[in-house]
C-alpha positions in Angstrom: -69.5 -46.0 26.1 -69.3 -43.2 27.7 -72.1 -40.5 26.9 -73.4 -36.7 28.9 -77.0 -37.6 29.6 -79.5 -34.9 30.6 -81.7 -36.4 32.8 -83.6 -32.6 33.8 -82.7 -29.2 34.7 -79.2 -28.9 36.3 -79.1 -32.6 36.5 -76.5 -33.8 33.4 -74.4 -37.1 34.2 -71.4 -38.5 32.5 -71.9 -42.0 32.5 -71.6 -45.4 30.8 -73.9 -46.4 28.6 -74.8 -48.7 26.1 -73.4 -48.3 22.5 -76.1 -47.5 19.9 -76.7 -49.8 16.4 -77.8 -48.4 13.8 -81.3 -49.1 12.4 -82.3 -48.9 8.7 -81.4 -45.9 7.2 -78.5 -45.1 9.9 -74.9 -45.2 10.7 -72.9 -45.6 13.9 -70.7 -42.2 14.2 -67.6 -42.6 16.3 -67.6 -39.1 17.5 -64.6 -36.9 17.2 -65.6 -33.5 18.0 -68.6 -31.6 19.1 -69.2 -27.6 19.8 -71.3 -26.3 22.4 -74.0 -24.1 21.6 -76.0 -21.4 23.6 -79.2 -23.6 23.3 -77.3 -26.3 24.9 -76.8 -23.5 27.7 -80.4 -23.3 27.9 -81.3 -26.9 27.5 -79.1 -28.2 30.6 -80.0 -25.1 32.9 -83.4 -23.5 32.2 -85.4 -25.5 29.9 -84.5 -28.8 29.9 -84.9 -31.0 26.7 -87.9 -32.6 24.9 -87.4 -35.5 26.6 -85.1 -37.0 29.1 -82.7 -38.9 29.7 -81.3 -37.5 26.3 -77.4 -37.4 25.1 -77.2 -33.4 24.4 -75.0 -31.8 21.8 -76.0 -31.4 18.0 -72.8 -29.9 16.8 -70.6 -33.2 15.9 -68.3 -34.3 13.4 -66.4 -37.8 13.2 -66.1 -41.2 11.6 -68.6 -43.9 10.3 -67.6 -47.4 12.4 -70.8 -49.8 11.4 -73.7 -49.2 9.0 -76.9 -50.4 9.7 -79.6 -52.3 7.2 -80.2 -50.6 3.9 -76.8 -48.4 4.1 -74.2 -48.7 1.7 -70.7 -49.9 2.9 -68.9 -47.5 1.1 -69.9 -45.0 3.9 -67.6 -47.0 6.1 -64.5 -45.2 7.4 -65.9 -42.0 6.0 -65.0 -38.8 7.8 -68.3 -37.0 8.1 -70.3 -34.1 9.6 -73.8 -34.3 10.5 -76.6 -32.0 10.2 -78.7 -32.6 13.3 -82.1 -32.1 12.0 -84.1 -34.9 10.8 -87.0 -34.0 8.9 -89.8 -36.0 8.2 -90.0 -36.0 4.5 -93.7 -35.9 4.2 -94.9 -32.3 5.0 -95.2 -29.6 2.6 -92.2 -27.9 3.2 -90.5 -31.2 3.2 -91.7 -31.8 -0.4 -90.3 -28.4 -1.4 -87.0 -29.9 -0.1 -87.1 -26.4 2.4 -86.0 -29.4 5.2 -85.2 -26.8 7.9 -88.9 -25.7 7.6 -90.4 -29.5 8.8 -93.6 -29.3 10.7 -92.7 -32.5 12.1 -89.1 -32.9 12.5 -86.9 -34.7 14.8 -83.5 -33.2 16.2 -80.1 -34.7 17.2 -79.0 -33.9 21.0 -82.6 -32.3 21.7 -85.2 -34.5 20.8 -83.2 -38.1 19.8 -79.7 -38.8 21.2 -76.5 -36.2 20.2 -72.8 -36.0 19.7 -71.7 -35.4 23.2 -70.6 -39.4 23.6 -68.6 -41.6 22.4 -71.0 -42.8 19.3 -73.9 -41.7 18.3 -76.5 -43.4 15.5 -77.3 -40.9 12.8 -79.5 -40.9 9.5 -76.8 -41.5 6.7 -79.0 -38.9 4.8 -77.8 -36.2 7.7 -74.2 -36.7 6.5 -71.6 -35.1 4.6 -68.4 -36.0 3.6 -65.3 -34.2 4.8 -62.5 -33.4 2.3 -59.3 -34.5 3.4 -58.1 -31.3 4.8 -60.9 -30.4 6.4 -60.6 -31.4 10.3 -62.8 -32.7 12.9 -62.7 -29.2 14.8 -63.8 -27.8 11.7 -66.6 -30.0 10.6 -68.0 -29.8 14.3 -68.5 -26.0 13.0 -70.0 -26.7 10.0 -74.0 -26.8 11.7 -72.9 -22.9 12.8 -71.6 -21.9 9.5 -74.6 -23.4 7.9 -76.6 -21.4 10.0 -74.7 -18.1 9.0 -75.0 -18.8 5.3 -78.8 -19.5 5.6 -79.1 -16.4 7.6 -77.1 -14.3 4.8 -79.2 -15.9 2.0 -82.7 -14.7 3.8 -81.0 -11.3 4.2 -78.9 -10.4 1.0 -80.4 -12.7 -1.7 -84.1 -12.0 -2.1 -86.7 -14.5 0.4 -86.1 -17.5 -1.9 -82.4 -17.6 -2.2 -80.3 -20.6 -2.1 -77.2 -18.6 -3.0 -75.3 -15.4 -2.1 -75.3 -12.1 -4.2 -72.4 -12.5 -6.7 -73.7 -9.9 -9.2 -71.1 -7.0 -10.3 -72.9 -3.8 -11.3 -75.7 -4.2 -9.3 -76.7 -0.7 -8.5 -77.1 0.0 -4.5 -80.1 -1.3 -2.4 -82.1 -4.2 -3.5 -82.4 -4.4 -7.1 -83.9 -7.3 -9.6 -80.7 -8.7 -11.4 -79.8 -12.0 -12.9 -76.9 -13.7 -11.0 -76.0 -16.7 -13.2 -74.7 -19.6 -11.4 -75.5 -18.1 -8.4 -78.4 -20.1 -7.2 -81.3 -18.1 -8.3 -82.6 -16.2 -11.4 -84.2 -13.1 -11.4 -85.2 -11.7 -7.8 -83.9 -9.1 -5.4 -80.1 -9.2 -4.5 -78.2 -6.3 -2.5 -75.5 -4.3 -4.0 -72.4 -5.2 -2.7 -71.5 -1.7 -1.9 -74.8 -0.8 0.3 -74.3 -0.8 4.0 -75.0 -3.9 5.7 -74.7 -4.0 10.1 -74.5 -7.3 12.0 -75.6 -6.6 15.8 -74.2 -9.2 17.9 -70.8 -10.3 17.3 -70.8 -14.3 19.2 -70.1 -17.5 17.0 -72.8 -16.9 14.7 -72.5 -12.9 14.1 -68.5 -13.7 13.7 -69.1 -16.4 11.0 -71.7 -14.1 9.5 -69.3 -11.2 9.0 -67.0 -13.5 7.5 -69.0 -15.1 4.9 -70.4 -11.8 3.8 -66.6 -10.0 3.7 -66.0 -13.7 1.6 -68.7 -12.9 -1.0 -67.5 -9.4 -1.5 -69.3 -7.3 1.4 -67.1 -4.8 2.1 -69.1 -1.5 3.6 -69.9 -3.8 7.0 -70.7 -2.4 9.9 -70.6 -4.3 13.3 -71.8 -3.9 17.0 -70.6 -5.8 20.0 -70.5 -5.4 23.2 -66.9 -6.7 24.3 -63.3 -6.0 23.3 -62.9 -9.3 22.3 -65.5 -8.8 19.9 -64.2 -5.4 18.5 -60.5 -7.2 18.3 -62.0 -10.0 16.1 -63.8 -7.5 13.7 -60.7 -5.8 12.8 -58.9 -8.9 12.6 -61.3 -9.6 9.6 -60.5 -6.6 8.2 -63.4 -4.4 9.2 -62.4 -0.7 9.9 -62.4 0.6 13.5 -64.6 3.4 12.1 -67.3 0.5 11.2 -67.2 -0.9 15.0 -69.7 0.1 17.7 -70.2 -0.9 20.9 -73.6 -1.3 22.1 -72.9 -0.6 25.7 -71.4 3.0 25.2 -73.3 4.1 21.9 -76.8 4.6 20.9 -76.3 2.2 17.9 -79.4 3.3 15.8 -78.2 7.0 16.3 -74.7 5.7 15.5 -75.5 4.0 12.5 -77.2 6.9 10.9 -74.4 9.2 11.9 -71.5 6.9 10.6 -73.3 5.2 7.6 -76.6 7.0 6.8 -78.6 3.7 7.9 -77.8 0.4 7.0 -80.2 -1.4 4.1 -79.9 -4.8 6.1 -79.7 -5.2 9.9 -78.9 -8.8 11.1 -80.1 -9.3 14.7 -78.1 -11.5 16.1 -79.0 -11.5 20.1 -82.2 -12.5 20.4 -83.0 -9.1 22.2 -85.4 -6.4 22.4 -83.8 -3.5 22.4 -81.3 -4.6 19.4 -85.2 -5.3 17.2 -85.9 -1.7 18.0 -82.6 -0.5 16.9 -82.8 -2.6 14.4 -85.9 -1.1 13.0 -84.9 2.7 13.7 -81.5 2.5 11.4 -82.6 0.7 8.7 -83.0 2.9 5.5 -86.6 3.2 3.7 -87.4 -0.3 1.8 -84.7 -1.9 3.9 -84.5 -5.5 5.2 -84.4 -6.6 9.2 -83.0 -10.3 9.3 -84.4 -11.9 12.5 -81.0 -14.5 13.4 -80.7 -14.4 17.8 -83.2 -16.9 19.4 -85.4 -14.8 21.8 -84.5 -14.2 25.4 -87.3 -13.0 26.3 -91.0 -11.5 24.8 -90.4 -9.3 21.9 -92.7 -6.6 21.8 -92.4 -3.6 19.4 -94.0 0.2 20.5 -96.2 1.7 18.3 -93.4 4.4 16.8 -91.4 1.6 16.1 -94.3 -0.5 14.4 -95.3 3.1 12.3 -91.3 3.0 11.1 -92.2 -0.5 9.5 -95.1 0.4 8.3 -94.3 4.3 6.9 -90.5 2.9 5.4 -92.1 -0.4 4.0 -89.6 -2.7 5.7 -89.4 -6.1 5.7 -89.1 -8.1 8.5 -87.5 -11.5 7.8 -86.9 -14.7 10.0 -84.5 -17.3 9.9 -84.1 -20.6 11.1 -81.2 -23.6 10.8 -80.0 -24.0 7.4 -80.4 -25.8 4.2 -79.2 -29.4 3.8 -80.4 -31.0 0.4 -77.4 -32.9 -0.4 -77.3 -30.6 -3.5 -74.4 -28.5 -4.2 -76.6 -25.6 -3.6 -77.4 -26.0 -0.2 -76.0 -24.0 2.6 -73.6 -27.2 4.0 -72.2 -27.6 0.7 -71.3 -23.9 0.8 -69.8 -24.1 3.7 -67.8 -27.2 3.3 -66.1 -25.5 0.0 -65.0 -22.3 2.2 -63.4 -24.9 4.3 -62.0 -27.0 1.3 -60.4 -24.0 -0.1 -59.6 -22.2 3.3 -61.2 -19.1 2.2 -63.2 -19.5 5.8 -61.8 -20.3 9.2 -63.8 -21.1 11.8 -60.8 -22.6 14.1 -59.6 -19.3 14.9 -63.0 -18.5 17.0 -62.4 -21.6 19.2 -61.2 -20.2 22.5 -60.9 -23.3 24.5 -60.5 -27.3 23.5 -61.8 -29.6 26.5 -61.7 -33.4 26.6 -65.2 -34.7 26.7 -64.9 -35.9 29.9 -64.6 -32.0 30.7 -67.9 -30.6 28.7 -69.4 -29.4 32.3 -66.2 -26.9 32.8 -67.0 -25.8 29.4 -70.9 -25.2 30.3 -70.0 -23.6 33.1 -68.1 -21.1 31.2 -70.8 -20.1 29.0 -73.3 -19.9 31.6 -71.3 -17.7 34.1 -69.4 -15.6 31.5 -66.7 -15.2 34.2 -64.0 -15.7 31.2 -63.6 -14.5 27.9 -65.3 -17.2 24.9 -66.1 -17.7 21.2 -66.7 -21.1 20.9 -66.0 -23.9 23.1 -65.3 -27.5 21.3 -65.1 -30.9 23.1 -63.0 -33.5 21.9 -62.3 -37.1 21.7 -59.7 -37.2 24.5 -60.0 -39.1 27.2 
């Protein structure tokens, strides 16, 4: 089969190799579509992977062509999406079904072979079956969609939330409320009238905005730095008065002037300055949700630190997504939105390339010489 294998930093090769054979508990997936993630850029050009050579790519979908020992043959020919994190199943978080926080995980596309290939061997436990009306392209975006859902739940539904706030009548800011059917009992949820800010409007930030809007959060503020991001925000129904260009405005000042501050601030860039903006602009008892992978060391000045203390702010991290196989997990939440067409991630795809042109897609993202949002690689020759 053909596959893109990373041999080291700046050493990615498209080459023939042996097709994997599924082991016990695995299936052989014929990969139909795969998305390029920003972490793939770092992996190829900056850090390398955990081992080499390695088939990279962790956002992918396909068709089950073969099953390994101990796998039900009913999976054959199923159209599926793939949760890329392979948990150990033994550590404390795994015993609580918080697999995204596994202490000893494997990972498709960064620690073991992933989806930038014709075929991939995938644990059957990591598959989610696709509704018939969901395309392979959309399914390849399930991973970033689920990451956005996980961030939303961390931000608006309390620390242990497994579902977004759906509670009419909740007053402003964070309040304790009963939310029947929303995936949690009594805990703090954010009013749908509260001002919520997303800073960083790439793929994850845009998907986060779509999910927040779909969940009923209408007082949404967006901070971006490109004309295309502003256009995307407006197309989602964000008021032009709720969009801030971070290159032209002092964001924390702008948010105070336009929103009176914000109750929840999603930091989706991994930049130190944006973290400071969030702390400066969040109202007392508010929350800063750290979504973006850090681009450098993150440091806080003393005055900024004092604001955390005196305003009793909550800074919460979010990473990856929940995948338990239950209807309440992040992946099933995302699939349901695809099935009902209430979320349309394909609109974010700016480039569609055949597998052999993966390098072109990587260079578009690395050099930023043309505008892009999501680049998807297909199984075409």
